[in-house]
C-alpha positions as CSV (number, residue, x, y, z in Angstrom):
1,M,83.5,98.0,136.7
2,D,82.2,99.4,133.4
3,I,79.5,101.3,135.3
4,I,82.1,102.9,137.5
5,K,84.3,103.7,134.6
6,S,81.3,105.1,132.7
7,I,80.5,107.5,135.5
8,I,84.1,108.7,135.5
9,V,84.1,109.1,131.7
10,W,80.8,111.0,131.7
11,L,81.9,113.4,134.5
12,L,85.3,113.9,132.9
13,G,83.9,114.5,129.4
14,I,81.2,116.9,130.6
15,G,83.8,118.7,132.8
16,I,86.1,119.2,129.9
17,L,83.2,120.6,127.8
18,I,82.2,122.9,130.6
19,I,85.7,124.3,130.8
20,L,86.2,124.6,127.0
21,F,82.8,126.0,126.0
22,P,83.2,129.5,127.5
23,L,86.6,129.8,125.8
24,T,85.2,128.6,122.5
25,F,82.2,131.1,122.8
26,I,84.5,134.0,123.5
27,I,86.7,133.3,120.5
28,W,83.6,132.7,118.3
29,V,82.3,136.2,119.3
30,L,85.7,137.9,118.6
31,V,86.2,136.4,115.2
32,L,82.6,136.4,114.1
33,P,82.9,139.6,112.0
34,F,85.9,138.2,110.1
35,D,85.3,134.4,110.0
36,R,82.6,134.1,107.4
37,E,83.0,130.3,106.9
38,R,83.3,129.7,110.7
39,A,86.6,128.0,110.0
40,V,88.1,129.1,113.4
41,T,85.2,127.5,115.2
42,H,85.6,124.3,113.2
43,W,89.3,124.1,114.1
44,L,88.5,124.8,117.8
45,L,86.1,121.8,117.7
46,I,88.7,119.7,116.0
47,Y,91.2,120.3,118.7
48,Q,88.6,119.7,121.4
49,G,87.9,116.4,119.8
50,L,91.6,115.6,120.0
51,I,91.7,116.6,123.7
52,L,88.7,114.4,124.5
53,S,90.1,111.4,122.5
54,R,93.4,111.6,124.4
55,L,92.0,112.2,127.9
56,L,89.2,109.7,128.0
57,P,90.7,106.4,129.2
58,I,88.4,104.0,127.4
59,W,90.0,103.2,124.0
60,N,93.1,102.8,121.9
61,I,92.9,104.7,118.6
62,N,94.7,103.9,115.4
63,I,94.4,106.1,112.3
64,E,95.5,104.9,108.9
65,G,95.7,106.8,105.6
66,R,95.1,110.3,106.8
67,E,97.6,111.6,104.2
68,K,95.3,110.3,101.4
69,A,93.3,113.5,101.6
70,V,95.3,116.0,99.5
71,R,95.6,119.4,101.1
72,G,93.6,122.0,99.1
73,T,91.3,119.4,97.5
74,T,87.6,119.5,98.2
75,Y,85.8,116.2,99.0
76,V,82.5,114.7,99.8
77,I,83.7,112.7,102.8
78,I,81.6,109.7,103.8
79,S,81.9,107.4,106.8
80,N,80.1,104.4,108.2
81,H,78.4,105.1,111.6
82,Q,78.4,103.0,114.7
83,S,78.2,105.3,117.7
84,I,77.7,108.9,118.7
85,L,81.5,108.8,119.5
86,D,82.2,108.7,115.7
87,V,81.8,112.5,115.5
88,I,84.5,113.1,118.1
89,L,86.9,110.6,116.8
90,L,86.5,111.4,113.1
91,N,87.4,115.0,114.0
92,C,90.8,113.5,114.9
93,L,91.5,113.3,111.1
94,R,92.0,117.1,111.3
95,Y,90.3,117.8,107.9
96,K,88.6,121.0,106.9
97,F,84.9,120.3,106.4
98,K,81.3,121.0,107.5
99,W,79.4,118.3,109.2
100,I,75.9,117.3,108.0
101,S,73.8,116.7,111.2
102,K,70.3,115.6,111.9
103,I,68.1,118.6,113.0
104,E,67.4,116.9,116.4
105,N,71.0,117.6,117.5
106,V,70.4,121.3,117.5
107,T,68.2,121.0,120.6
108,V,70.9,119.1,122.6
109,P,72.6,121.5,125.1
110,V,76.2,122.3,124.2
111,L,76.2,120.1,121.1
112,G,73.4,122.2,119.5
113,W,75.3,125.4,120.4
114,Y,78.4,124.1,118.8
115,L,76.5,123.1,115.6
116,R,75.1,126.7,115.3
117,M,78.4,128.4,116.1
118,A,80.3,126.3,113.5
119,D,77.5,126.9,111.0
120,Y,77.3,123.2,110.3
121,I,74.5,122.0,108.0
122,T,71.4,120.4,109.5
123,V,68.7,118.3,107.9
124,N,65.2,117.0,108.9
125,R,65.4,113.5,107.6
126,G,61.6,113.2,107.4
127,D,61.2,116.5,105.4
128,E,61.9,116.5,101.6
129,E,62.1,120.3,101.6
130,S,64.7,120.2,104.3
131,K,66.7,117.5,102.4
132,T,66.7,119.7,99.3
133,E,67.8,122.7,101.3
134,M,70.6,120.7,102.8
135,L,71.8,119.6,99.4
136,E,71.8,123.2,98.2
137,K,73.8,124.5,101.1
138,S,76.3,121.6,100.8
139,Y,76.7,122.2,97.1
140,R,77.5,125.9,97.8
141,C,80.1,124.9,100.4
142,L,81.7,122.5,97.9
143,K,81.9,125.2,95.3
144,R,83.6,127.5,97.8
145,G,86.2,124.8,98.5
146,I,84.8,123.5,101.8
147,S,84.5,119.7,102.0
148,I,81.3,118.0,103.3
149,M,81.4,115.2,105.9
150,M,78.3,112.9,106.3
151,F,77.2,109.5,107.3
152,P,75.4,108.1,104.2
153,E,73.6,105.5,106.3
154,G,71.8,108.3,108.0
155,T,71.8,106.7,111.4
156,R,73.9,104.5,113.7
157,S,74.2,100.8,113.0
158,R,72.8,98.5,115.6
159,D,75.0,95.5,114.6
160,Y,78.2,97.5,113.7
161,E,77.8,96.5,110.1
162,I,77.3,98.9,107.2
163,G,73.7,99.7,106.4
164,V,72.1,100.9,103.2
165,F,73.5,104.2,101.9
166,K,71.2,107.1,101.0
167,R,71.8,109.0,97.8
168,G,72.5,112.5,99.2
169,A,76.3,112.3,99.4
170,F,76.6,110.8,96.0
171,E,74.2,113.2,94.3
172,L,76.4,116.0,95.7
173,A,79.6,114.5,94.4
174,I,78.1,114.0,90.9
175,Q,76.6,117.5,90.7
176,A,79.6,119.4,92.2
177,E,82.1,117.1,90.3
178,V,84.3,116.6,93.4
179,P,85.9,113.4,94.5
180,I,84.5,111.1,97.2
181,L,86.7,110.3,100.2
182,P,85.6,107.1,102.0
183,V,86.5,106.7,105.6
184,L,86.0,103.6,107.8
185,I,85.6,103.6,111.5
186,D,85.3,100.5,113.6
187,G,85.2,99.7,117.3
188,T,83.1,102.7,118.5
189,G,80.0,100.7,118.6
190,G,81.5,98.3,121.1
191,V,82.6,101.2,123.3
192,L,79.2,103.0,123.2
193,P,76.5,101.3,121.2
194,K,73.4,103.0,119.8
195,H,71.2,104.3,122.6
196,G,73.7,103.1,125.1
197,V,75.0,105.1,128.1
198,I,77.5,102.6,129.6
199,F,81.0,102.7,128.2
200,C,82.6,99.4,127.6
201,S,86.4,99.2,127.9
202,G,88.9,97.0,126.1
203,H,88.0,98.1,122.6
204,H,90.4,99.2,119.8
205,V,89.0,102.0,117.6
206,R,90.4,101.9,114.1
207,I,90.0,104.7,111.5
208,R,91.1,103.9,107.9
209,V,91.0,106.5,105.2
210,L,90.5,104.8,101.8
211,D,91.7,106.1,98.4
212,P,89.7,109.1,97.1
213,V,87.6,108.4,94.0
214,N,87.6,111.1,91.4
215,P,84.5,112.0,89.4
216,A,86.0,110.7,86.2
217,S,85.9,107.2,87.8
218,F,82.3,107.3,88.8
219,N,81.1,106.0,85.4
220,T,77.5,106.8,86.3
221,E,75.3,109.8,86.9
222,N,72.9,107.8,89.0
223,P,73.5,108.5,92.7
224,Y,71.7,105.3,93.8
225,D,74.1,103.2,91.7
226,L,77.1,105.1,93.1
227,A,75.8,104.6,96.6
228,T,75.5,100.8,96.1
229,R,79.0,100.6,94.7
230,F,80.6,102.6,97.5
231,R,78.8,100.5,100.1
232,S,80.1,97.3,98.6
233,V,83.6,98.6,98.6
234,M,83.4,99.8,102.2
235,I,81.9,96.5,103.3
236,S,84.8,94.7,101.8
237,E,87.3,97.1,103.3
238,L,85.7,96.8,106.7
239,K,86.0,93.1,106.6
240,D,89.7,93.5,105.6
241,L,90.2,96.0,108.5
242,R,88.8,93.5,111.0
243,T,90.8,90.6,109.6
244,T,94.0,92.7,110.0
245,V,93.1,93.6,113.6
246,N,92.4,89.9,114.4
247,N,95.6,88.8,112.9
248,Q,97.6,91.3,114.9
249,I,95.9,90.2,118.1
250,I,96.7,86.5,117.3
251,K,100.3,87.4,116.7
């Protein structure tokens, strides 16, 4: 049954993208001279994510704490990473930001085109020069009032737990003196695990936005220390999120 449902989901998802891409491209061309920050393209992708999340019949989605991001405030937004679906579903938060994406995604049809059109920031994880360039571009965005969204683990988790955090997001927050907004996502790994192509139904996807942490509360200028502390907090919060879900199911 999951195989049949997966075929339907892939066809439906690809069909929606084929329909929406030409419209997105036309709008991108029309606003290109005036949309320096590619904000219009970003919001088009946000609403496409909302459409996909509503039309694909493979999950129930619950979002908590979206209001914790104060309008007009610039953040380094961090999230744990379980599945390629995280990108679509985190767009449902409807925040203004630029994604940090691995350079390999640029070569993927449609996805790579969207990355370029939205002027999202890419990084070659094996190249120190590329990492430095990514941090510089991200810093400039933060100073212009554009939040940055990234997965500090750097890759999807195989066991759906939170892996080791890399320093980049935390170095940015320290240097730019902007708050960090932690976001938890759970359940996407069960729907479509790392390297998987078969969608599994019956999973609940939960997104929980945690309280933002202001620079005055960092109490360190060491990004590695900050990364360790935020990982510990998010591990604890993920455990609480799962306990809450299990209690609701039992009831």
